[in-house]
N, CA, C, O and CB atoms as a CASP TS submission, in Angstrom:
PFRMAT TS
TARGET T0000
AUTHOR 0000-0000-0000
METHOD Language model
MODEL 1
PARENT N/A
ATOM      1  N   MET     1      18.910  30.320  24.420  1.00  0.00           N
ATOM      2  CA  MET     1      17.920  30.683  22.947  1.00  0.00           C
ATOM      3  C   MET     1      18.656  32.044  22.223  1.00  0.00           C
ATOM      4  O   MET     1      17.783  32.623  21.578  1.00  0.00           O
ATOM      5  CB  MET     1      15.945  31.203  23.443  1.00  0.00           C
ATOM      6  N   GLU     2      19.375  32.431  22.162  1.00  0.00           N
ATOM      7  CA  GLU     2      19.606  33.461  21.833  1.00  0.00           C
ATOM      8  C   GLU     2      20.759  33.202  20.386  1.00  0.00           C
ATOM      9  O   GLU     2      20.975  34.135  19.612  1.00  0.00           O
ATOM     10  CB  GLU     2      20.032  34.213  23.154  1.00  0.00           C
ATOM     11  N   ASN     3      21.488  31.666  20.176  1.00  0.00           N
ATOM     12  CA  ASN     3      21.862  31.148  19.011  1.00  0.00           C
ATOM     13  C   ASN     3      21.501  30.235  18.579  1.00  0.00           C
ATOM     14  O   ASN     3      22.161  29.508  17.838  1.00  0.00           O
ATOM     15  CB  ASN     3      22.760  31.008  18.891  1.00  0.00           C
ATOM     16  N   PHE     4      19.883  29.973  19.091  1.00  0.00           N
ATOM     17  CA  PHE     4      19.542  28.938  18.308  1.00  0.00           C
ATOM     18  C   PHE     4      19.049  29.204  16.581  1.00  0.00           C
ATOM     19  O   PHE     4      18.786  28.203  15.915  1.00  0.00           O
ATOM     20  CB  PHE     4      18.452  28.324  19.149  1.00  0.00           C
ATOM     21  N   PHE     5      18.970  30.301  16.070  1.00  0.00           N
ATOM     22  CA  PHE     5      18.687  30.503  14.693  1.00  0.00           C
ATOM     23  C   PHE     5      20.016  31.203  13.849  1.00  0.00           C
ATOM     24  O   PHE     5      19.963  31.840  12.797  1.00  0.00           O
ATOM     25  CB  PHE     5      17.345  31.446  14.640  1.00  0.00           C
ATOM     26  N   GLN     6      21.270  30.849  14.707  1.00  0.00           N
ATOM     27  CA  GLN     6      22.448  31.569  13.851  1.00  0.00           C
ATOM     28  C   GLN     6      23.216  30.128  13.422  1.00  0.00           C
ATOM     29  O   GLN     6      23.216  29.056  14.025  1.00  0.00           O
ATOM     30  CB  GLN     6      23.601  32.844  14.907  1.00  0.00           C
ATOM     31  N   PHE     7      23.993  30.575  11.914  1.00  0.00           N
ATOM     32  CA  PHE     7      24.260  29.310  11.279  1.00  0.00           C
ATOM     33  C   PHE     7      26.022  28.774  11.560  1.00  0.00           C
ATOM     34  O   PHE     7      26.963  29.526  11.304  1.00  0.00           O
ATOM     35  CB  PHE     7      23.865  29.577   9.550  1.00  0.00           C
ATOM     36  N   ARG     8      26.110  28.090  11.832  1.00  0.00           N
ATOM     37  CA  ARG     8      27.746  27.881  11.681  1.00  0.00           C
ATOM     38  C   ARG     8      28.461  28.082  10.087  1.00  0.00           C
ATOM     39  O   ARG     8      28.058  27.660   9.003  1.00  0.00           O
ATOM     40  CB  ARG     8      28.076  26.199  12.178  1.00  0.00           C
ATOM     41  N   THR     9      29.275  28.629  10.315  1.00  0.00           N
ATOM     42  CA  THR     9      30.579  28.673   8.986  1.00  0.00           C
ATOM     43  C   THR     9      30.801  27.984   8.679  1.00  0.00           C
ATOM     44  O   THR     9      30.614  27.392   7.616  1.00  0.00           O
ATOM     45  CB  THR     9      31.742  29.010   8.927  1.00  0.00           C
ATOM     46  N   ASP    10      31.559  27.726   9.996  1.00  0.00           N
ATOM     47  CA  ASP    10      32.756  26.895   9.751  1.00  0.00           C
ATOM     48  C   ASP    10      32.683  24.891   9.102  1.00  0.00           C
ATOM     49  O   ASP    10      33.628  24.152   8.824  1.00  0.00           O
ATOM     50  CB  ASP    10      33.447  27.044  11.397  1.00  0.00           C
ATOM     51  N   LYS    11      31.390  24.649   9.075  1.00  0.00           N
ATOM     52  CA  LYS    11      30.752  23.195   8.585  1.00  0.00           C
ATOM     53  C   LYS    11      30.211  23.510   6.955  1.00  0.00           C
ATOM     54  O   LYS    11      29.413  24.407   6.685  1.00  0.00           O
ATOM     55  CB  LYS    11      29.213  22.649   9.763  1.00  0.00           C
ATOM     56  N   LYS    12      30.707  22.750   6.137  1.00  0.00           N
ATOM     57  CA  LYS    12      30.155  22.202   4.885  1.00  0.00           C
ATOM     58  C   LYS    12      28.764  21.222   5.284  1.00  0.00           C
ATOM     59  O   LYS    12      28.811  20.341   6.142  1.00  0.00           O
ATOM     60  CB  LYS    12      31.436  21.277   4.086  1.00  0.00           C
ATOM     61  N   ILE    13      27.606  21.540   4.534  1.00  0.00           N
ATOM     62  CA  ILE    13      26.851  20.796   4.940  1.00  0.00           C
ATOM     63  C   ILE    13      26.286  20.246   3.501  1.00  0.00           C
ATOM     64  O   ILE    13      25.760  21.084   2.769  1.00  0.00           O
ATOM     65  CB  ILE    13      25.973  21.437   5.952  1.00  0.00           C
ATOM     66  N   GLN    14      26.364  18.904   3.060  1.00  0.00           N
ATOM     67  CA  GLN    14      25.791  18.533   1.353  1.00  0.00           C
ATOM     68  C   GLN    14      24.529  17.799   1.800  1.00  0.00           C
ATOM     69  O   GLN    14      24.287  17.127   2.803  1.00  0.00           O
ATOM     70  CB  GLN    14      26.975  17.315   0.170  1.00  0.00           C
ATOM     71  N   ILE    15      23.729  18.174   0.631  1.00  0.00           N
ATOM     72  CA  ILE    15      22.668  17.735   0.293  1.00  0.00           C
ATOM     73  C   ILE    15      22.660  16.755  -0.981  1.00  0.00           C
ATOM     74  O   ILE    15      23.300  16.953  -2.013  1.00  0.00           O
ATOM     75  CB  ILE    15      21.936  18.802   0.185  1.00  0.00           C
ATOM     76  N   ARG    16      21.579  15.347  -0.645  1.00  0.00           N
ATOM     77  CA  ARG    16      21.756  14.963  -1.766  1.00  0.00           C
ATOM     78  C   ARG    16      20.451  14.599  -2.200  1.00  0.00           C
ATOM     79  O   ARG    16      19.640  14.015  -1.482  1.00  0.00           O
ATOM     80  CB  ARG    16      22.703  14.044  -1.839  1.00  0.00           C
ATOM     81  N   ILE    17      20.177  15.074  -3.814  1.00  0.00           N
ATOM     82  CA  ILE    17      18.380  14.792  -4.368  1.00  0.00           C
ATOM     83  C   ILE    17      18.485  13.662  -4.706  1.00  0.00           C
ATOM     84  O   ILE    17      19.312  13.406  -5.582  1.00  0.00           O
ATOM     85  CB  ILE    17      17.612  15.631  -5.700  1.00  0.00           C
ATOM     86  N   GLU    18      17.691  12.607  -4.135  1.00  0.00           N
ATOM     87  CA  GLU    18      17.438  11.647  -5.210  1.00  0.00           C
ATOM     88  C   GLU    18      16.242  10.920  -5.072  1.00  0.00           C
ATOM     89  O   GLU    18      16.061  10.679  -3.878  1.00  0.00           O
ATOM     90  CB  GLU    18      18.474  10.725  -5.334  1.00  0.00           C
ATOM     91  N   PRO    19      15.037  10.311  -6.034  1.00  0.00           N
ATOM     92  CA  PRO    19      14.008  10.015  -6.136  1.00  0.00           C
ATOM     93  C   PRO    19      13.917   8.980  -5.411  1.00  0.00           C
ATOM     94  O   PRO    19      14.753   8.081  -5.507  1.00  0.00           O
ATOM     95  CB  PRO    19      13.659   9.965  -7.192  1.00  0.00           C
ATOM     96  N   PRO    20      12.526   8.900  -4.256  1.00  0.00           N
ATOM     97  CA  PRO    20      12.380   8.240  -3.344  1.00  0.00           C
ATOM     98  C   PRO    20      12.244   6.345  -3.803  1.00  0.00           C
ATOM     99  O   PRO    20      12.186   5.938  -4.964  1.00  0.00           O
ATOM    100  CB  PRO    20      11.185   9.002  -2.687  1.00  0.00           C
ATOM    101  N   ASP    21      12.225   5.666  -2.847  1.00  0.00           N
ATOM    102  CA  ASP    21      12.072   4.311  -3.365  1.00  0.00           C
ATOM    103  C   ASP    21      10.868   4.019  -3.827  1.00  0.00           C
ATOM    104  O   ASP    21      10.746   3.224  -4.758  1.00  0.00           O
ATOM    105  CB  ASP    21      12.360   3.376  -2.484  1.00  0.00           C
ATOM    106  N   THR    22       9.703   4.674  -3.192  1.00  0.00           N
ATOM    107  CA  THR    22       8.620   4.246  -4.074  1.00  0.00           C
ATOM    108  C   THR    22       7.406   5.723  -4.418  1.00  0.00           C
ATOM    109  O   THR    22       6.779   6.634  -3.877  1.00  0.00           O
ATOM    110  CB  THR    22       7.816   2.798  -3.154  1.00  0.00           C
ATOM    111  N   ASP    23       7.618   5.269  -5.324  1.00  0.00           N
ATOM    112  CA  ASP    23       6.157   7.235  -5.970  1.00  0.00           C
ATOM    113  C   ASP    23       5.686   6.940  -5.136  1.00  0.00           C
ATOM    114  O   ASP    23       5.684   5.925  -4.440  1.00  0.00           O
ATOM    115  CB  ASP    23       4.736   7.623  -7.578  1.00  0.00           C
ATOM    116  N   LEU    24       5.030   8.227  -5.126  1.00  0.00           N
ATOM    117  CA  LEU    24       3.577   8.755  -3.985  1.00  0.00           C
ATOM    118  C   LEU    24       3.404   7.934  -2.932  1.00  0.00           C
ATOM    119  O   LEU    24       2.513   7.164  -2.574  1.00  0.00           O
ATOM    120  CB  LEU    24       1.976   8.722  -4.654  1.00  0.00           C
ATOM    121  N   ILE    25       4.684   8.343  -2.423  1.00  0.00           N
ATOM    122  CA  ILE    25       4.534   7.441  -0.821  1.00  0.00           C
ATOM    123  C   ILE    25       3.854   7.703  -0.149  1.00  0.00           C
ATOM    124  O   ILE    25       3.246   6.852   0.500  1.00  0.00           O
ATOM    125  CB  ILE    25       5.415   7.364   0.106  1.00  0.00           C
ATOM    126  N   ILE    26       3.599   9.356   0.032  1.00  0.00           N
ATOM    127  CA  ILE    26       2.609   9.880   0.865  1.00  0.00           C
ATOM    128  C   ILE    26       1.547   9.095   0.731  1.00  0.00           C
ATOM    129  O   ILE    26       0.930   8.236   1.360  1.00  0.00           O
ATOM    130  CB  ILE    26       2.281  11.195   0.632  1.00  0.00           C
ATOM    131  N   ILE    27       1.518   9.842  -0.617  1.00  0.00           N
ATOM    132  CA  ILE    27       0.005  10.047  -1.175  1.00  0.00           C
ATOM    133  C   ILE    27      -0.747   8.086  -0.828  1.00  0.00           C
ATOM    134  O   ILE    27      -1.855   7.765  -0.396  1.00  0.00           O
ATOM    135  CB  ILE    27       0.149  10.672  -3.498  1.00  0.00           C
ATOM    136  N   LYS    28       0.182   7.391  -1.161  1.00  0.00           N
ATOM    137  CA  LYS    28      -0.289   5.937  -0.968  1.00  0.00           C
ATOM    138  C   LYS    28      -0.553   5.435   0.584  1.00  0.00           C
ATOM    139  O   LYS    28      -1.322   4.565   0.994  1.00  0.00           O
ATOM    140  CB  LYS    28       0.843   4.987  -1.611  1.00  0.00           C
ATOM    141  N   ARG    29       0.278   6.218   1.233  1.00  0.00           N
ATOM    142  CA  ARG    29       0.137   5.797   3.029  1.00  0.00           C
ATOM    143  C   ARG    29      -1.233   6.369   3.348  1.00  0.00           C
ATOM    144  O   ARG    29      -2.069   5.540   3.708  1.00  0.00           O
ATOM    145  CB  ARG    29       1.474   6.656   4.259  1.00  0.00           C
ATOM    146  N   LEU    30      -1.662   7.816   3.271  1.00  0.00           N
ATOM    147  CA  LEU    30      -2.605   8.251   3.631  1.00  0.00           C
ATOM    148  C   LEU    30      -3.691   8.028   3.018  1.00  0.00           C
ATOM    149  O   LEU    30      -4.618   8.309   3.778  1.00  0.00           O
ATOM    150  CB  LEU    30      -2.445   9.184   3.769  1.00  0.00           C
ATOM    151  N   GLY    31      -4.153   7.575   1.782  1.00  0.00           N
ATOM    152  CA  GLY    31      -4.878   7.385   1.418  1.00  0.00           C
ATOM    153  C   GLY    31      -6.002   8.052   0.509  1.00  0.00           C
ATOM    154  O   GLY    31      -5.955   9.249   0.225  1.00  0.00           O
ATOM    155  N   LYS    32      -6.919   7.288   0.113  1.00  0.00           N
ATOM    156  CA  LYS    32      -7.872   8.404  -0.568  1.00  0.00           C
ATOM    157  C   LYS    32      -8.691   8.875   0.636  1.00  0.00           C
ATOM    158  O   LYS    32      -8.821   8.070   1.559  1.00  0.00           O
ATOM    159  CB  LYS    32      -8.939   7.791  -1.877  1.00  0.00           C
ATOM    160  N   PRO    33      -9.266  10.096   0.740  1.00  0.00           N
ATOM    161  CA  PRO    33      -9.660  10.553   1.723  1.00  0.00           C
ATOM    162  C   PRO    33     -11.487  10.195   1.809  1.00  0.00           C
ATOM    163  O   PRO    33     -12.184   9.657   0.948  1.00  0.00           O
ATOM    164  CB  PRO    33      -9.125  12.033   1.665  1.00  0.00           C
ATOM    165  N   LYS    34     -11.821  10.636   2.948  1.00  0.00           N
ATOM    166  CA  LYS    34     -13.268   9.982   2.811  1.00  0.00           C
ATOM    167  C   LYS    34     -14.411  10.932   2.232  1.00  0.00           C
ATOM    168  O   LYS    34     -15.474  10.588   1.714  1.00  0.00           O
ATOM    169  CB  LYS    34     -13.769   9.494   4.282  1.00  0.00           C
ATOM    170  N   PHE    35     -13.691  12.799   2.557  1.00  0.00           N
ATOM    171  CA  PHE    35     -14.824  13.390   1.563  1.00  0.00           C
ATOM    172  C   PHE    35     -14.061  13.547   0.107  1.00  0.00           C
ATOM    173  O   PHE    35     -14.339  14.604  -0.459  1.00  0.00           O
ATOM    174  CB  PHE    35     -15.469  15.044   2.152  1.00  0.00           C
ATOM    175  N   TRP    36     -13.109  12.643  -0.629  1.00  0.00           N
ATOM    176  CA  TRP    36     -13.240  13.058  -1.447  1.00  0.00           C
ATOM    177  C   TRP    36     -14.320  12.397  -2.733  1.00  0.00           C
ATOM    178  O   TRP    36     -14.130  11.252  -3.146  1.00  0.00           O
ATOM    179  CB  TRP    36     -12.103  13.236  -1.528  1.00  0.00           C
ATOM    180  N   VAL    37     -15.495  13.308  -3.308  1.00  0.00           N
ATOM    181  CA  VAL    37     -16.542  12.741  -3.715  1.00  0.00           C
ATOM    182  C   VAL    37     -16.313  13.162  -5.163  1.00  0.00           C
ATOM    183  O   VAL    37     -17.419  13.240  -5.698  1.00  0.00           O
ATOM    184  CB  VAL    37     -17.838  13.129  -2.982  1.00  0.00           C
ATOM    185  N   SER    38     -15.369  13.456  -5.994  1.00  0.00           N
ATOM    186  CA  SER    38     -14.915  13.541  -7.224  1.00  0.00           C
ATOM    187  C   SER    38     -15.324  12.232  -7.805  1.00  0.00           C
ATOM    188  O   SER    38     -15.242  11.192  -7.152  1.00  0.00           O
ATOM    189  CB  SER    38     -13.468  13.850  -7.283  1.00  0.00           C
ATOM    190  N   ASN    39     -15.883  12.289  -9.355  1.00  0.00           N
ATOM    191  CA  ASN    39     -15.616  10.989 -10.466  1.00  0.00           C
ATOM    192  C   ASN    39     -14.097  10.819 -10.611  1.00  0.00           C
ATOM    193  O   ASN    39     -13.718   9.810 -11.205  1.00  0.00           O
ATOM    194  CB  ASN    39     -16.285  11.303 -12.143  1.00  0.00           C
ATOM    195  N   ASN    40     -13.322  11.548 -10.215  1.00  0.00           N
ATOM    196  CA  ASN    40     -11.936  11.483 -11.186  1.00  0.00           C
ATOM    197  C   ASN    40     -11.029  10.714 -10.355  1.00  0.00           C
ATOM    198  O   ASN    40     -11.127  10.924  -9.146  1.00  0.00           O
ATOM    199  CB  ASN    40     -11.172  13.047 -11.600  1.00  0.00           C
ATOM    200  N   ASP    41     -10.328  10.026 -10.670  1.00  0.00           N
ATOM    201  CA  ASP    41      -9.180   8.910  -9.901  1.00  0.00           C
ATOM    202  C   ASP    41      -8.557  10.245  -9.206  1.00  0.00           C
ATOM    203  O   ASP    41      -8.256  11.288  -9.785  1.00  0.00           O
ATOM    204  CB  ASP    41      -7.815   7.739 -11.139  1.00  0.00           C
ATOM    205  N   PHE    42      -8.426   9.915  -7.660  1.00  0.00           N
ATOM    206  CA  PHE    42      -7.685  10.209  -6.752  1.00  0.00           C
ATOM    207  C   PHE    42      -6.433  10.625  -6.297  1.00  0.00           C
ATOM    208  O   PHE    42      -5.903  11.559  -5.696  1.00  0.00           O
ATOM    209  CB  PHE    42      -7.798   9.686  -6.446  1.00  0.00           C
ATOM    210  N   TYR    43      -6.109   9.291  -6.958  1.00  0.00           N
ATOM    211  CA  TYR    43      -4.313   9.142  -7.297  1.00  0.00           C
ATOM    212  C   TYR    43      -3.812   9.534  -8.191  1.00  0.00           C
ATOM    213  O   TYR    43      -2.700  10.038  -8.032  1.00  0.00           O
ATOM    214  CB  TYR    43      -3.720   8.009  -7.459  1.00  0.00           C
ATOM    215  N   GLU    44      -4.392   9.481  -9.520  1.00  0.00           N
ATOM    216  CA  GLU    44      -4.323  10.015 -11.019  1.00  0.00           C
ATOM    217  C   GLU    44      -3.970  11.495 -10.427  1.00  0.00           C
ATOM    218  O   GLU    44      -2.773  11.770 -10.349  1.00  0.00           O
ATOM    219  CB  GLU    44      -5.950   9.849 -12.140  1.00  0.00           C
ATOM    220  N   ILE    45      -4.923  12.467 -10.005  1.00  0.00           N
ATOM    221  CA  ILE    45      -5.115  13.782  -9.818  1.00  0.00           C
ATOM    222  C   ILE    45      -3.907  14.380  -8.696  1.00  0.00           C
ATOM    223  O   ILE    45      -3.269  15.427  -8.814  1.00  0.00           O
ATOM    224  CB  ILE    45      -6.673  13.948  -9.325  1.00  0.00           C
ATOM    225  N   MET    46      -3.804  13.201  -7.408  1.00  0.00           N
ATOM    226  CA  MET    46      -2.904  13.672  -7.179  1.00  0.00           C
ATOM    227  C   MET    46      -1.132  13.629  -7.393  1.00  0.00           C
ATOM    228  O   MET    46      -0.139  14.355  -7.348  1.00  0.00           O
ATOM    229  CB  MET    46      -3.298  13.614  -6.423  1.00  0.00           C
ATOM    230  N   GLY    47      -1.447  12.600  -7.585  1.00  0.00           N
ATOM    231  CA  GLY    47      -0.242  12.043  -8.531  1.00  0.00           C
ATOM    232  C   GLY    47       0.813  13.211  -9.511  1.00  0.00           C
ATOM    233  O   GLY    47       2.030  13.346  -9.643  1.00  0.00           O
ATOM    234  N   LYS    48      -0.349  13.879 -10.040  1.00  0.00           N
ATOM    235  CA  LYS    48       0.140  14.540 -10.470  1.00  0.00           C
ATOM    236  C   LYS    48       0.457  16.251  -9.932  1.00  0.00           C
ATOM    237  O   LYS    48       1.334  17.033 -10.301  1.00  0.00           O
ATOM    238  CB  LYS    48      -0.389  14.223 -11.370  1.00  0.00           C
ATOM    239  N   ILE    49      -0.671  16.417  -8.906  1.00  0.00           N
ATOM    240  CA  ILE    49       0.441  17.631  -8.122  1.00  0.00           C
ATOM    241  C   ILE    49       1.513  17.407  -7.277  1.00  0.00           C
ATOM    242  O   ILE    49       2.351  18.297  -7.136  1.00  0.00           O
ATOM    243  CB  ILE    49      -0.207  18.499  -7.232  1.00  0.00           C
ATOM    244  N   TYR    50       1.593  16.546  -6.801  1.00  0.00           N
ATOM    245  CA  TYR    50       2.715  15.638  -6.129  1.00  0.00           C
ATOM    246  C   TYR    50       4.057  15.746  -6.621  1.00  0.00           C
ATOM    247  O   TYR    50       5.083  16.034  -6.006  1.00  0.00           O
ATOM    248  CB  TYR    50       2.409  14.215  -6.261  1.00  0.00           C
ATOM    249  N   THR    51       3.833  15.389  -8.177  1.00  0.00           N
ATOM    250  CA  THR    51       5.098  15.332  -9.173  1.00  0.00           C
ATOM    251  C   THR    51       5.428  16.614  -9.514  1.00  0.00           C
ATOM    252  O   THR    51       6.597  16.991  -9.584  1.00  0.00           O
ATOM    253  CB  THR    51       4.883  14.546 -10.510  1.00  0.00           C
ATOM    254  N   LEU    52       4.364  17.399  -9.760  1.00  0.00           N
ATOM    255  CA  LEU    52       4.703  18.975  -9.934  1.00  0.00           C
ATOM    256  C   LEU    52       5.485  19.856  -8.821  1.00  0.00           C
ATOM    257  O   LEU    52       6.562  20.445  -8.916  1.00  0.00           O
ATOM    258  CB  LEU    52       3.361  19.694 -10.091  1.00  0.00           C
ATOM    259  N   SER    53       4.370  19.723  -7.479  1.00  0.00           N
ATOM    260  CA  SER    53       5.106  20.758  -6.286  1.00  0.00           C
ATOM    261  C   SER    53       6.275  19.634  -6.290  1.00  0.00           C
ATOM    262  O   SER    53       7.226  20.412  -6.366  1.00  0.00           O
ATOM    263  CB  SER    53       4.112  21.140  -4.419  1.00  0.00           C
ATOM    264  N   SER    54       6.852  18.385  -6.263  1.00  0.00           N
ATOM    265  CA  SER    54       8.224  17.877  -6.420  1.00  0.00           C
ATOM    266  C   SER    54       8.705  18.621  -7.179  1.00  0.00           C
ATOM    267  O   SER    54       8.493  19.745  -6.722  1.00  0.00           O
ATOM    268  CB  SER    54       8.451  16.625  -6.837  1.00  0.00           C
ATOM    269  N   ARG    55       9.220  18.690  -8.053  1.00  0.00           N
ATOM    270  CA  ARG    55       9.732  19.322  -8.868  1.00  0.00           C
ATOM    271  C   ARG    55      10.213  20.961  -8.701  1.00  0.00           C
ATOM    272  O   ARG    55      11.387  21.329  -8.653  1.00  0.00           O
ATOM    273  CB  ARG    55       8.924  19.073  -9.733  1.00  0.00           C
ATOM    274  N   LYS    56       8.958  21.890  -8.622  1.00  0.00           N
ATOM    275  CA  LYS    56       8.943  22.998  -8.190  1.00  0.00           C
ATOM    276  C   LYS    56      10.023  23.133  -6.832  1.00  0.00           C
ATOM    277  O   LYS    56      10.657  24.181  -6.711  1.00  0.00           O
ATOM    278  CB  LYS    56       7.509  23.270  -7.981  1.00  0.00           C
ATOM    279  N   ALA    57      10.151  22.301  -6.079  1.00  0.00           N
ATOM    280  CA  ALA    57      10.341  22.671  -4.869  1.00  0.00           C
ATOM    281  C   ALA    57      12.184  21.871  -4.770  1.00  0.00           C
ATOM    282  O   ALA    57      12.998  22.270  -3.937  1.00  0.00           O
ATOM    283  CB  ALA    57       8.868  22.026  -3.749  1.00  0.00           C
ATOM    284  N   ILE    58      12.497  20.756  -5.780  1.00  0.00           N
ATOM    285  CA  ILE    58      13.977  20.611  -6.511  1.00  0.00           C
ATOM    286  C   ILE    58      14.377  21.907  -7.191  1.00  0.00           C
ATOM    287  O   ILE    58      15.510  22.341  -6.978  1.00  0.00           O
ATOM    288  CB  ILE    58      13.991  19.413  -7.711  1.00  0.00           C
ATOM    289  N   ASP    59      13.487  22.608  -8.046  1.00  0.00           N
ATOM    290  CA  ASP    59      13.961  23.935  -8.455  1.00  0.00           C
ATOM    291  C   ASP    59      14.214  25.370  -7.960  1.00  0.00           C
ATOM    292  O   ASP    59      14.753  26.363  -8.447  1.00  0.00           O
ATOM    293  CB  ASP    59      13.370  24.109  -9.156  1.00  0.00           C
ATOM    294  N   THR    60      13.688  25.118  -6.952  1.00  0.00           N
ATOM    295  CA  THR    60      13.634  26.443  -6.080  1.00  0.00           C
ATOM    296  C   THR    60      15.149  26.156  -5.071  1.00  0.00           C
ATOM    297  O   THR    60      16.059  26.941  -4.805  1.00  0.00           O
ATOM    298  CB  THR    60      11.860  26.548  -4.969  1.00  0.00           C
ATOM    299  N   LEU    61      14.946  24.677  -4.667  1.00  0.00           N
ATOM    300  CA  LEU    61      16.404  24.477  -4.113  1.00  0.00           C
ATOM    301  C   LEU    61      17.461  24.711  -4.746  1.00  0.00           C
ATOM    302  O   LEU    61      18.402  25.307  -4.222  1.00  0.00           O
ATOM    303  CB  LEU    61      16.663  23.358  -3.777  1.00  0.00           C
ATOM    304  N   LEU    62      17.475  24.262  -6.021  1.00  0.00           N
ATOM    305  CA  LEU    62      18.844  24.067  -6.711  1.00  0.00           C
ATOM    306  C   LEU    62      18.988  25.868  -7.104  1.00  0.00           C
ATOM    307  O   LEU    62      20.179  26.103  -6.904  1.00  0.00           O
ATOM    308  CB  LEU    62      18.776  22.727  -8.342  1.00  0.00           C
ATOM    309  N   LYS    63      18.511  26.780  -7.421  1.00  0.00           N
ATOM    310  CA  LYS    63      18.493  28.111  -7.407  1.00  0.00           C
ATOM    311  C   LYS    63      19.483  28.550  -6.927  1.00  0.00           C
ATOM    312  O   LYS    63      19.637  29.768  -6.834  1.00  0.00           O
ATOM    313  CB  LYS    63      17.578  28.617  -6.885  1.00  0.00           C
TER
END
């Protein structure tokens, strides 16, 4: 366990960032929760949040 969090410097890791095959797959797979009581469209709202948070994650990763 003492070496568990040590990083190897002798190997390079390639990371590819690509758009998913299906947009908003997690939201679509999970579906609208039963506790959603708003008259606003769940998928539209969550789609905007998902898109913004995905962009922020990619921006953070590429810094």
